[in-house]
C-alpha positions as CSV (number, residue, x, y, z in Angstrom):
1,X,-40.4,56.4,30.1
2,X,-40.1,57.1,26.4
3,X,-37.1,54.8,26.1
4,X,-39.1,52.0,27.8
5,X,-42.0,52.4,25.4
6,X,-39.7,52.5,22.4
7,X,-37.9,49.4,23.6
8,X,-41.3,47.6,24.1
9,X,-42.5,48.6,20.6
10,X,-39.2,47.4,19.2
11,X,-39.5,44.0,21.0
12,X,-43.0,43.6,19.8
13,X,-42.1,44.4,16.2
14,X,-39.2,42.0,16.4
15,X,-41.4,39.3,17.9
16,X,-44.0,39.6,15.2
17,X,-41.4,39.7,12.4
18,X,-40.7,36.0,12.7
19,X,-44.3,35.0,12.5
20,X,-45.2,32.6,9.6
21,X,-47.1,34.4,6.8
22,X,-49.4,32.8,4.3
23,X,-48.3,33.8,0.8
24,X,-50.6,31.6,-1.3
25,X,-53.6,29.3,-1.0
26,X,-55.0,26.9,-3.5
27,X,-58.4,25.5,-2.5
28,X,-60.4,22.5,-3.6
29,X,-63.6,21.2,-2.1
30,X,-63.4,17.5,-1.3
31,X,-66.3,15.4,-0.1
32,X,-68.1,18.5,1.2
33,X,-65.1,19.6,3.3
34,X,-62.9,22.5,2.2
35,X,-59.3,21.5,1.7
36,X,-56.4,23.8,0.7
37,X,-52.7,23.9,0.1
38,X,-51.2,26.7,2.1
39,X,-47.8,28.3,1.1
40,X,-45.8,30.0,3.8
41,X,-43.0,31.6,1.8
42,X,-40.7,28.7,0.9
43,X,-42.8,26.0,2.5
44,X,-46.2,24.5,1.4
45,X,-48.4,22.4,3.6
46,X,-50.9,20.4,1.5
47,X,-54.3,19.1,2.4
48,X,-55.2,21.4,5.3
49,X,-59.0,20.9,5.9
50,X,-61.7,23.0,7.5
51,X,-64.5,20.9,8.9
52,X,-67.2,21.6,11.5
53,X,-65.7,25.0,12.3
54,X,-62.1,23.8,12.9
55,X,-58.8,23.6,11.1
56,X,-57.7,20.0,10.5
57,X,-54.0,19.5,9.7
58,X,-52.9,16.7,7.4
59,X,-51.9,13.3,8.8
60,X,-50.0,10.3,7.7
61,X,-51.3,6.7,7.9
62,X,-48.9,3.8,8.0
63,X,-49.7,0.1,8.8
64,X,-53.1,1.1,10.4
65,X,-51.7,3.8,12.6
66,X,-52.3,7.6,12.2
67,X,-49.5,10.1,12.7
68,X,-49.9,13.8,13.0
69,X,-46.6,15.0,11.5
70,X,-47.5,18.6,11.0
71,X,-49.0,20.6,13.9
72,X,-49.9,24.3,14.5
73,X,-48.1,25.7,17.5
74,X,-49.5,29.2,17.7
75,X,-53.0,30.6,17.9
76,X,-52.1,33.4,15.5
77,X,-51.3,30.9,12.7
78,X,-54.4,28.9,13.4
79,X,-56.5,32.1,13.2
80,X,-54.8,33.1,9.9
81,X,-55.6,29.7,8.3
82,X,-59.1,29.7,9.6
83,X,-59.5,33.3,8.3
84,X,-58.5,32.1,4.8
85,X,-61.2,29.4,4.9
86,X,-63.9,31.8,6.2
87,X,-63.1,35.0,4.4
88,X,-60.7,34.1,1.5
89,X,-57.0,34.7,1.1
90,X,-55.5,38.2,1.0
91,X,-52.0,38.4,-0.4
92,X,-49.5,40.0,2.0
93,X,-48.3,43.5,1.1
94,X,-44.7,42.4,1.0
95,X,-42.9,39.1,0.6
96,X,-42.0,37.6,4.0
97,X,-38.5,36.6,5.0
98,X,-37.5,32.9,4.7
99,X,-38.9,31.0,7.7
100,X,-36.5,30.1,10.5
101,X,-36.3,26.4,11.0
102,X,-35.0,25.0,14.3
103,X,-34.3,21.4,15.3
104,X,-36.1,21.2,18.7
105,X,-35.6,17.6,19.7
106,X,-35.0,14.0,18.6
107,X,-36.9,10.8,19.6
108,X,-34.7,7.7,19.0
109,X,-36.6,4.8,17.5
110,X,-35.8,1.0,17.5
111,X,-36.3,0.7,13.8
112,X,-33.1,-0.1,11.7
113,X,-34.4,2.2,8.9
114,X,-36.0,5.1,10.7
115,X,-33.5,5.7,13.5
116,X,-35.2,8.8,15.0
117,X,-38.0,11.4,14.7
118,X,-36.8,15.0,14.5
119,X,-39.1,17.7,15.7
120,X,-38.6,20.9,13.7
121,X,-40.1,24.2,14.6
122,X,-40.8,26.6,11.8
123,X,-40.8,30.2,13.1
124,X,-42.3,28.8,16.3
125,X,-45.7,28.6,14.6
126,X,-45.5,25.2,13.0
127,X,-44.1,21.8,14.2
128,X,-43.0,19.2,11.7
129,X,-41.9,15.7,12.6
130,X,-39.3,14.4,10.1
131,X,-37.7,11.0,10.0
132,X,-33.9,10.5,10.4
133,X,-33.3,7.6,8.1
134,X,-30.3,5.3,8.0
135,X,-28.8,5.0,4.5
136,X,-28.8,1.5,3.0
137,X,-26.1,2.5,0.5
138,X,-23.6,4.1,2.9
139,X,-22.8,2.8,6.4
140,X,-23.1,5.6,9.0
141,X,-24.9,8.0,6.5
142,X,-28.3,9.4,7.1
143,X,-31.0,11.2,5.1
144,X,-34.2,13.0,6.1
145,X,-37.8,11.9,5.3
146,X,-40.3,14.8,5.5
147,X,-44.0,14.2,5.8
148,X,-45.7,13.8,2.3
149,X,-47.9,16.9,2.8
150,X,-44.9,19.2,3.4
151,X,-43.3,20.6,0.2
152,X,-40.3,22.9,0.1
153,X,-40.7,25.5,-2.6
154,X,-37.1,26.4,-2.2
155,X,-34.6,23.7,-2.8
156,X,-31.9,25.7,-1.0
157,X,-34.1,25.8,2.2
158,X,-34.8,22.0,2.0
159,X,-31.1,21.3,1.6
160,X,-30.1,23.5,4.6
161,X,-32.8,22.0,6.8
162,X,-31.7,18.4,5.8
163,X,-28.1,19.3,6.6
164,X,-29.0,20.9,10.0
165,X,-31.1,17.8,11.0
166,X,-28.4,15.4,10.0
167,X,-25.6,17.4,11.7
168,X,-27.7,17.7,14.9
169,X,-28.4,14.0,14.9
170,X,-24.8,13.0,14.3
171,X,-23.7,15.4,17.1
172,X,-26.4,13.9,19.5
173,X,-25.5,10.3,18.5
174,X,-21.8,10.9,19.4
175,X,-22.6,12.1,22.9
């Protein structure tokens, strides 16, 4: 029984270790609504709003259409963000590990420039839709367009995410 409880505690600790942690918040009231930029270690999401008792993630508008490129996947992250708006930000006791970014899926598009949307999961708490763009300079080369409200604090993380997305897209395209 002790081994079972120890294993369960270890699994719970390992599961919570990968959770996205808020490491910094910069707030600015805009038009009566609270908006803030939230930093999750090496990634910052700008313009998260808190209106009418709810967290509103930033969106992108293009040619009259609205796209939600950054979404919250877990209730725990939602509650952390909401808590920062309601109670203020409390700096974590220790710096969190770099977030794990996983390429979940691709949605091929008919555009000659943006050939696909890549769904990226960040620690299973945040979903980011990035564009796989065909290079105009090099035939068969690609680059990644991230949403404008997503900023990589770490250039190394951004580079590794771009490389992973491009490698996964090229591998999928060859199938």
